[in-house]
N, C-alpha and C positions, 0 to 999 in steps of 0.2 A: 504494500500500500504506500509506504514511504517512497519507494522507487517511482511509482506512478505519479505521485505528487511532484517529485523533483523533475521528472521527465516532462510533465504537463507545464510546470512552471518555466522550464527551459524553453520549450516550444513557444509558449506565449511571449516570453522575453524576446526571442528571435523575431517573432512576427511583429512585435511592437516597434522594433528597430527599423523595419522597412518603411520606406517613404510613402507607401500607399499608391504611388504612381507606377504604372507599368509602362515599359517601353514597347511600343508596337512598331517594328521595323517597317511594316507595310504602310501604316498610317503616316509615319515620318517620311518615308520615301515619296508618298503622294504629295506631301507638303513641299519637299525639296523640288520635285518635278513641277509643281505649280509655279514656284519661283523661277525655275529654269525656263519654263515656257513663257512666263510673263516678260522675261528679258527680251524675247523675240518681239513681242508686242511693243515694248518700249522703244526698240530700234525702229520699227516701221512707223510708229506714231511720233517718233522723235521726242520722247518724253524723258529727258535727261534727269529731271527731278525725281520721278518715280524710280528710275534706274539707280540713281545714287542712294536712294533710301533703302535699298537692299544691302548696302554696305554698312558694316559696323563703324562705330566711332574710332576704333583702333585698326581700321583696314590697312592692309599692306599689299602693295602691288609689286610683282617681280616680272619685268618685261624688258626684253632686249638687253639683258645683262645688268639692269639697273633696278635697285630696290628703292621704292618710295613709299611714303606714308601721306598720301594726299588728303587734304581736308575735304569735307563734303562739298564746300563751295568750289574748290579747285576741280573736283571731279565733275560737278555740274557744268562748270565753265568749259572744261575739256570736251565733254560730250555734247554740249550746245554747239561748239565749233565743229566737231565731227559730224553731228547730225545735220547741221545746216549746209554742209559742203557736199553731202551725198544723198542719193536716193537708193534705198535698199531694194534690190531685186530678189535677193535670197539671203536668208540667215537661218540655215537649216542644218540639223544634225545629220552627219554621215552615218553614225550609228547611235543607238540609244546611249545616253550617259551612263557611265558606271557610277554607282552610288554605294558608299560604304559608311558604316557608323561605328563610333566608339562603343565599347561594351555598355556604358551607362546611357547611351543615346543623347549625350549632350553635345557631341561634335559629329560632323559628317564631312565627307568630301565627295565631289563629283569630278569625274574625268570626262571631258567633253571633246568631241571631234566634230568640227563644224566647217561648212563651206559658206563663205560670205561673198555675195556678188553685189556690186554697187555700180551706179553711174555717177559721174561728176563732170564738171567742166574743167578743161585744161586752161592754161593761161591765155589761149586764143579764143576761149568761149566755146570750143568744140566739146561735144558730149563724148566722154570716154568711159568704157566699161572696165571695171576692175573685178578681179576674182582672187580670193585668198583662202587657203586651207589653213584653218587655225586648229590648235589643240591647246587645252588648258586644264588646270586643276583649280577648282574652287574649294576652299575650306570654309565650311559653315559651322557656326557655333550658336547655341541657344542663348539669347539675351532676353531675360524676363519672359521666357516661354515662347519667344519668337525666333525663328531661324534668321540669322544675318550672315553675310559673307565677311569673313575675317581676312582672307587672303586669296589672291588669284596669282597663279604663275602661268604665264602665257607664252606660247611659241607659234610661229607660223612657217609654212613651207615657202 
């Protein structure tokens, strides 16, 4: 009887230490994919503000061998310039993003393989088509229950 009491007490103590929140990889993957697909919409709608609001306050960019920590305002300005200079024809995944989660579900990363096709005007005003094959890793972290992008490391062919 005493053993049963100790066993029951031990089990109850272990259960009380759990957070009560369960991590559902399927649910969280759907949330990450929703953010991923919203980025396409932000490009076509030229919404640099919404795009920048997916980035955390501690966002780090690794691009062309340079590590930066741009402010939200700098990111908005950069994308305003980019979005105003091009028309997007394509911003499409070559393959589905690879998504992985930390064991506790507080962090995730995506590996993206994407073709971006645009038109822009050259210095003579002629319309020029551009096409780039990008690949990047985006690291997401939960901030107050919401997925935010903490870091992007990007390459292009």
